[in-house]
N, C-alpha and C positions, 0 to 999 in steps of 0.2 A: 841175148841181151839187146842186140840191135833191133830185133823184131819187136820186143817189148817196148822199147823206146819209140819206135816208129808207130806202133799201134796207139800208144799213149798220146803222142803228138797229134795223130789224126783225130782221135776222139776229142781232144782239146779244141782243135780247129773246127770240127763239126759242131761242137757245143757253142763256141763263141761266135761263129759266123752267123750273120743275119741275111736272110734271103731278100732279094729286092721287093718281093711282095710284102714281106713283113715291114720293111722300111717304108714303103708307100703307105701301108695301113697306119703305121705310127705317125707319119706326116699328116695324114688325113685326120687322125684323132686330135693331133695338136692344133690343126687349123680350126676344127670344130670347137675345141675347148676355148681358144682365144676369141672366137666369135661369140660363144655363149656368155662369156664374162665381159664382153665389150672392151677387150684390150687391144686397141688398134696398134699401139706401139710394139707390143710383143709380136703381133701378127706380122707387121711390116718387117721387123728384124728377123723373124723366123723365115719369111719368104725370101728375104735378101740373103740370108745365110745359106739356104738350100738352093738358091738361084732359081726360084720358082716364080711364075707370074700368074696372077689371078685369071687372066684370059685363057691361059693354057690349061689350067687345072679345073676350071669352072665346071665343065661337064663331067669330070671324073670323080669329084668329091661330093658325097652326099652326107648330110648331117641329119640324123633321125629320119631318113627317107626323103629329105627335101634338099634342094640345091642350097648352096651357101647363102645366096641372097635372101631367099624366102626364110631360111633358118634364122638369119640375122633379124629380119622383120619380126618373126614370131618370138624371138628371144628379147626383143626390145633393145637390141644392140645398135644404137643409133650411130655411134662413131664408126664402128666397123662396117655397118651397112652403107654409110655414106662413102667410105673408102672403097668398098667393093663396087658400088654404083659408078664411081669415078673411073675405075679401072676396066670396066666391061664395055664392050661395043654397044652403041645405041640400040641396035637391033635386038640384042640379048635382053637389055633392060626393058625394052618395049614389050617383048614377049612375056616377061615375068611381071609386068605392071599389075595385072589383076590379082596375082597372089600376094604381091607386096601390099596393095591397098587393103586386102583382107585383114592384115595383121598390124600395119603401122601407117598411120596417116602422114607422119613426118617423113618417113622414107619414101612413101608414095609421091609426096610433093617434090622431094629431091630427084626422084626418078623421072617425073614429068619435066622438071627443069633440064635434066640431062638429055631427054629425048628431043626437046625443042631446040 
């Protein structure tokens, strides 16, 4: 009886537990979703809830094979794009300026202002 109970509880724990890789993947999907729909408020609250910073996760998260700044420009997500530009170091924004200009003139102007 005890063995059956122990096995059942282990199976339940293994089914319910989420690995860190799955949690990180889920966080990346949520960030990409909020950027694609241009929801700056939800993005900010999600980052705050997870205690994440744009600077720290910028290189790790890819949305459709692009970094989050270029993805925001391509998605025409002006509010979230401006938010991301404001949170990134000037060197990073300068490095991505050509990609931003390709998709969004508004965000390119904001990026130029940030660099200067």
